[in-house]
C-alpha positions in Angstrom: 0.0 0.0 0.0 1.5 3.3 -1.1 1.6 5.7 1.8 3.4 8.9 2.8 3.4 8.3 6.6 7.2 8.5 7.0 7.4 11.7 5.0 4.6 13.4 6.9 6.2 12.3 10.2 9.6 13.7 9.4 8.1 17.0 8.0 6.5 17.5 11.4 9.7 16.7 13.2 8.2 13.7 15.0 10.1 10.6 15.9 8.5 7.2 15.5 8.1 7.1 19.3 6.4 10.6 19.3 3.9 9.4 16.6 3.3 6.2 18.4 2.5 8.1 21.6 0.0 10.4 19.8 -1.6 7.4 18.2 -1.7 5.2 21.3 0.3 2.4 19.6 3.8 1.0 20.0 6.8 2.3 18.1 7.0 -1.1 16.4 3.5 -0.6 15.0 4.6 2.7 13.5 7.6 1.0 12.0 5.4 -1.7 10.5 3.1 0.9 9.0 6.0 2.8 7.5 7.6 -0.3 6.0 4.3 -1.6 4.6 4.5 -4.7 6.8 1.1 -3.8 8.3 -1.9 -2.0 7.0 -3.7 0.3 9.5 -7.2 -0.5 10.8 -9.8 2.0 9.8 -9.8 3.5 13.3 -6.0 3.9 13.2 -6.1 5.4 9.7 -8.5 8.0 11.0 -6.3 8.7 14.0 -3.3 9.2 11.7 -5.4 11.5 9.5 -6.2 13.6 12.6 -2.6 13.9 13.6 -1.5 15.2 10.2 -4.8 17.1 9.6 -5.1 15.5 6.1 -7.7 13.2 4.6 -7.1 9.5 4.8 -7.0 9.3 1.0 -4.1 11.7 0.9 -2.0 9.5 3.3 -2.9 6.0 2.1 -3.6 4.8 -1.4 -6.7 2.8 -1.8 -5.5 -0.6 -3.3 -9.0 -1.4 -4.4 -9.6 1.7 -6.5 -9.7 1.0 -10.2 -6.8 2.6 -12.0 -7.8 5.4 -14.3 -6.1 5.1 -17.6 
């Protein structure tokens, strides 16, 4: 799943631990999200959206959306 979580985090000057604290998850969970080893639950995706004040669709690519050619 294409995502820009790492870029947003570093732009805000947050460490993985800082973001984890804001989201109420472990640092390992943030690492797994940033390396595409784990996809966020809908609840977690909305929390991430809130932290960065951006729509979910801007942070995470919908893998089920048909490509527009």
